[in-house]
Every structure is written in structure tokens, then in C-alpha cells.
C-alpha positions in Angstrom: 106.3 108.3 100.6 107.6 111.8 100.0 106.3 111.9 96.4 103.1 110.1 97.3 102.3 112.5 100.1 102.9 115.6 97.9 100.8 114.1 95.2 98.0 113.5 97.7 98.2 117.1 98.9 98.0 118.2 95.2 94.8 116.1 94.7 93.2 117.4 97.9 93.9 121.0 96.9 92.0 120.6 93.7 88.9 121.9 95.5 88.2 124.3 98.2 89.1 122.5 101.4 86.4 121.4 103.8 87.3 120.6 107.5 87.7 116.9 106.8 90.0 117.7 103.8 91.9 120.2 105.9 92.4 117.5 108.5 93.6 115.1 105.9 96.0 117.7 104.5 97.4 118.3 108.0 98.0 114.5 108.5 99.5 114.1 105.0 101.9 117.0 105.5 103.1 115.4 108.7 103.8 112.2 106.7 105.6 114.4 104.2 107.8 115.9 106.9 108.6 112.5 108.5 109.5 111.0 105.1 111.7 114.0 104.3 113.6 113.5 107.6 113.9 109.8 107.0 115.4 110.5 103.6 117.9 112.9 105.1 119.0 110.4 107.8 119.1 107.4 105.5 121.0 109.5 102.9 123.6 110.6 105.3 124.1 107.1 106.6 124.5 105.8 103.0 127.0 108.6 102.0 129.2 108.3 105.0 129.0 104.6 106.0 128.0 102.6 102.9 128.1 102.7 99.1 131.1 104.5 97.6 131.9 106.9 100.4 131.6 110.6 100.9 134.6 111.5 98.8 133.0 110.0 95.7 129.7 111.6 96.3 131.1 115.0 97.0 132.8 114.9 93.6 129.6 114.1 91.8 127.9 117.1 90.1 124.6 115.1 89.9 124.8 114.4 93.7 125.4 118.0 94.5 122.5 119.0 92.2 120.3 116.4 94.0 121.2 117.9 97.4 120.5 121.4 96.1 117.1 120.4 94.7 116.2 118.7 98.0 117.1 121.8 99.9 115.0 124.0 97.5 112.0 121.7 97.9 112.4 121.8 101.7 112.5 125.6 101.7 109.5 125.8 99.3 107.5 123.5 101.5 107.8 125.8 104.5 104.8 127.9 103.4 102.3 125.1 103.0 103.4 123.5 106.3 103.0 126.8 108.1 99.4 127.1 106.6 98.6 123.6 107.7 100.0 124.2 111.2 97.8 127.3 111.5 94.8 125.3 110.4 95.6 122.6 113.0 95.8 125.3 115.8 92.5 126.8 114.7 90.8 123.4 114.7 92.2 122.4 118.1 91.0 125.7 119.5 87.5 124.8 118.3 87.5 127.6 115.6 86.2 127.3 112.1 88.4 127.7 109.1 87.8 130.3 106.5 89.3 129.0 103.3 90.5 131.6 100.9 90.5 130.6 97.2 93.7 132.5 96.6 95.4 130.7 99.4 94.3 127.3 98.0 95.6 128.3 94.5 99.0 129.5 96.0 99.3 126.2 98.0 98.5 124.2 94.9 101.1 126.1 92.8 103.7 125.5 95.5 103.0 121.8 95.6 103.2 121.7 91.8 106.6 123.2 92.0 107.7 120.8 94.7 106.6 117.8 92.6 108.4 119.2 89.5 111.6 119.7 91.4 111.3 116.2 92.9 111.1 114.8 89.4 114.3 116.6 88.5 115.8 115.2 91.7 114.9 111.7 90.7 116.5 112.3 87.3 119.7 113.4 89.0 119.6 110.2 91.1 119.3 108.1 88.0 122.1 109.9 86.3 124.3 109.7 89.4 123.7 105.9 89.6 125.1 105.6 86.0 128.2 107.6 87.1 127.2 110.7 85.0 128.4 113.9 86.4 131.4 112.7 88.3 134.0 115.4 88.6 137.5 114.2 89.1 
């Protein structure tokens, strides 16, 4: 869901948003946030209560890289989320949205970066599953 929601955001940001597109972006970003929280919770449960245990994972370079990439993606996603929250407030107040082309391009560039980093994260997960990167 995380990757799919980001990809949907990217596709919707291909053109200057209209109000229906802005509303869709707001909903999709909420799905993105919920799926990110689910990944964090499920991941913590798996590390500490299932699989190989926290000791193993904390000695895996690919696991650490995966966590770092996830944090970077989360930090990068703050700007688009703030923009979408501002849009939601404006729409709730009955205002109209003035879409700025430079803002659209900046949001699109950020979503591109997020998707690229998520692909690296998936690569780290695959390497980790094969035991590559274990330190100690």
C-alpha cells in the first residue's frame, strides 16, 4: 500500500491539480500515512517477538540501511503531507485552491525521490533475507 499510494500521488501530480485531484491526493496521502504506521508497528513486532530476534537484526548492515532509508523517506514526506493538509484546510473552509506549477513540480520531485529510496529499501530487504550484510 505504501508504494502504491506514492505511485498514485506521482501519477496525480503529472498535471496541474484540480479540486477533485487535490481531494484524491489528500485521501491517498492519508492512506500513505496509515500504511507507513502499519509498517512500523508490524516491523517492530516482527523484530522483537518473531523471526530471528532483535539481536540478529541489529547486527545486520542491510537491516540498519533499511531503517535509515525508511526514516529518510518519512522525513522527505513531511513537505507533501503539509501541503496536502493545507489544501484540506482550505477546502474545508470553503476556499478555493490556487495551484502553483512550481509547487506541483517540487511535490512531484519529492515523490520521485521517495519512490527511488523505497526501491533501495526493497533491495535492502531482499539482501537481508539472504543474510547479506550480517555483521558479527
